[in-house]
N, C-alpha and C positions, 0 to 999 in steps of 0.2 A: 552482350547481359554477360561475359564471364568477364572482362575488360573492367566494367563497372564497378563490380565485386572485389576484384584487385585490387581498384583505386581503395574503397571502401576499409579492405583489411589492413592494406598499408599506412592510409591513416589513422587507423585504429593503433595499428601496433607503433606509426610515430608518437601519437598523443600517448601512449604509456612507457614510452622511454623519456618522455619533456614530463610526466606527471610527477607532481612532488610528494614527497612520504607523509601518507594520511596519517590525523592524528590520533592519540591513541587513545580505545575506548577506553570511557569510566562509568561509575555506576557511586553517585551522588544518594546515601543512604543517611538523610537525614542532616549531623554533624560531620558521619564519618566522609572519606574520599578517595577510592582507590583509582589507582593506574596500572592497566597489563603493562605496560612497558618501564613499570617498576620494579616487575618480577620477571622479567626475559632476560636470562641472561645466556653467555655462551653453552654451548652443550643440550646434549637433549634428553638430560634429564631437568634441569631444569626450564626447557620449552615444556615440558610434558608439567609439571609445576603450575607455568605460565598459565596453559591449560586448564586446568584443575581450579586456579582460580578465579580464572573470568568465567568457569560454567557453575562455580560457586555463588559470585555475586552477580550471574541470571535467575539463580536460583532466590537468592537474598532479596534480589529486589520484586520477583514474585512473591514472594510472604509478603514484603511491604506493604504490596495492593492489596494482597488477601488481609492483612490486619487495618486498612480502611487509610495506611499514609501514604503518603504523596512521594513518588520513586522519581529524580533525576536521570536520565542516562546521557551521553556525552560521547558522540561516535563522530568519524570525518564527516559526517554528511549534516550535524547541527547536535543543539542542543535541546532534549525532549522532558520535557516534567509530564509524567502519567500521574493524572489525580484519579485515584480511585472512586465509582459514583455507582449506584446503585442503582435497579432500574426499578423506577413505583409503578407498579402496578395494584389498582386497588381491588381488594378481594371481595367478592359476591359476599352478602350476607350472610348468610348459613357457611361462607368456608371460612368466615373470619371468627366466626362464632365455633366451629372445631377446631382451630387453632393450624390451622394448613401452611405449609409453607408458602408464602406468595411466589417465589421463582418458580415451581410448579404451576401456576395457575392461569399462567399464558395460553390462548387458545392459538393451536398449533392443529388445526387442521391436515399437517400433509408431512404430519412427527414420524409417520413409516416409512415415506421415500424419502424422506431429511434424513436421517439416520442411517439409511440403506447407504447412501450416497457420500454421506458423510467419512462412514467408514470405508469407502471406497477412496475417496481424495485422500483420506489420512494413511492410506496405504501405497498410492500413488505417489504422494510428497514425500514419504519414507522413501519408498525403492527408488523415484524416480526424480523427484522434482528436484527435491533437496542436494542428491549426490548431482546434479547437472549444476544446481546453483551454488556449492561448492566449488566446483570442479571452475564454473564461471569466473568467480572472485579468485580464484588460484592466478588464470590465465589474466583476467583486466582487473589493476588496480582500481579503486574507488576514486579516483576522479576521472578515471576514463568511463567505468559503468555510469558516473554523474552524465558525463556528456553523450551517452548514446543515451540517458534519460531525456537528457534535452532536447535531443531530434526528434524522439518520437511524440513528446510532448510538442514539441511546434508543427509537424504533421497534423497534429491534432488540431489548431487553432480554428482554419475554417466551421468544424463542426461546431467548435464553442461559439463561432462568431453566429454561426445561424441560429443555435439555440438561445443565445443572448437576446438575436432580435426578434425572434417567436413570441420571446417573453417579455420583451416591451425594454430590456436592459441597455439600453443604446451607447451607454458610458461604456458599459464591460463589450459589447461589441464595435465599438470603435477600440478600445485595448485591444482587441485579438485580431484586428483588421493590423496595428501598427505592429504591433508584438511578430507576426506570420511576416511582414515587410522587413523589418528590421533584423530577426533571427534568423532571415532567409537566404540576408545578402549577407551583413555586417558581418554576422553569427555564423558564417559558415554551414547552410544547410539546417541551421539552427543546432548545431555543437556547442556553440555556444553563447550565454544569452546575454546581449549589452543592452536589450530592450529594458531590461530590470538595471543592471549595473549602471548606465551609461543613460541612461533617460527614465529613468523610474517611473517605467510603466508596470505595474503590477500585472500578476497574473490575473483570469477573469475564468474560470472553465465552467464550461456549464455540460449538464449531460441533457440526452432527452428524459430520463429520468427529472429532473429538475423544471423540465417544462413542462410535462406532463404532471406535475406537480404544481407548477404556476399556473394552471386550470384547474386545479382542486380536485387532482386524479388520486388518488387514495395510493397507500404501497399495498393494501394488500396482503396476501397471507403470507409469513415466513416462507424463504426457500432455499434448498442448498443446489449447487449449480454444480454438475459434475468438471472438475477441475477448478472452474472461475470461485466456487466457493459461495459462499453467506452469502445471500441477497433477498429480496421479496417480490412480487408478481412484478411489481412498476419499475422495480431495479431490472429485473429479468429481459421483460419487454425493451428496457433500453440498452442491456447487453446484446439484442439480438437486432438491433434498430441499426447501433453504433457499426455494428460487425458488415451489416449493407452498406451503409453511408457513407463508411472510413472515409478520406481524402484518398489515404494510402491503396484502396480498390480500384482509383484511377489512375495510380503512379505504374503497380508493380501487377503482375499477371499471376493467373497460379502457374507455379506452383509455388513459385517464389515468394509470394504471400503467407504462405503458410509457413515458411521459415522465417521471415521476417515478425510477423505476428507468436512464432515461437521465442524468436529470442527476445522481443518485449515483455513476454509474462516471466521468462527465468530472470531477467532484470531488473525488474518489479517485486521478481519473488525473493531475490539475494539476499535484501535488505532486512526480510521478515523472517528468514527459515529457521533462527536462531528465537528468534521468542516465540513463534510458532510452536516450535519443540519447548522450549520452556512450558510456554501455559500449559499446553496440551496434557504435559507429564505433571503440574500441580493442580488438575482440576479432577475435582472431584468427579464430575460427569462432564466430563471435555464437551458433548453437546451442547448441553444445557450450557456450560457457560460462554461458549460463543456465539450461540445462539439471544442469551442474557445481553451481551456486549453490544450486538447488530441490534436489538431492539432499544438496548438503550440510549446507543448512537442516533436512534431515530428520534427519538425524545426529547434528548438534547437539540437538535436539529430544528422540531418544533417549539423549542423557548427561544429559540436565539432572535434576538430582533437585531437585524441587519441597520447598524446606525446611519443617516444622514448623511 
């Protein structure tokens, strides 16, 4: 066991040494585009200026979204266009007449529990998970973190295959099988993704929640899970189910599996830590903001028509 983890750490250190320098993060707000690398100079004073400029850009991006404008954020992981949308909740007749705020009309039967867990999560993120994610980013550059993410995604492919099969998505199941075989061998245990780069086999992720949705199981009420964050009853069932049936359980025993799951959580969260902090600080009521973002995402998915 000790030799296996030693080999893993040696491989990760080797990847870190060979990793190319990540592209500087930029924020495109309308016609203006700024790069962090443009303001980074030698000396601690200039580094502080660069840091403050990055923070201002993040705040500016949040304000752009609040103003209803599309914001483009470019990082080493790619370019993301964030388009603000509003959760469309149809108010009751008496509520419409009273002029009540539509965002407060969402039926949230678990709000007492949710707000308590949301507050607990924020404290945990602020004083534990975010500092860990920052340290993780310092030790491992973005290209290496990307490879770690690839490996965890590859281990999950058999679960995607089962869910696609149960949903009748045989094309997706075939893609899952092919990706797992190719990336586990040529891709060195999933660290690399030749299935996409060389064979043009796209990802086809499918969760237990997606399978339940295929059989018309509703989302259920909104719920906030400890550490894992916002979800709904169907999604929470999926989280528990996947924790039990995840292929990683067949490869690693306790307590090692808890360490690997922790690495996966930190690796996933590291790319979102700054955005979470910015949105939390800018929101008038962070709980309502994040809840509505989740509900809006559900409505967007329901309205999406998958192309043939």
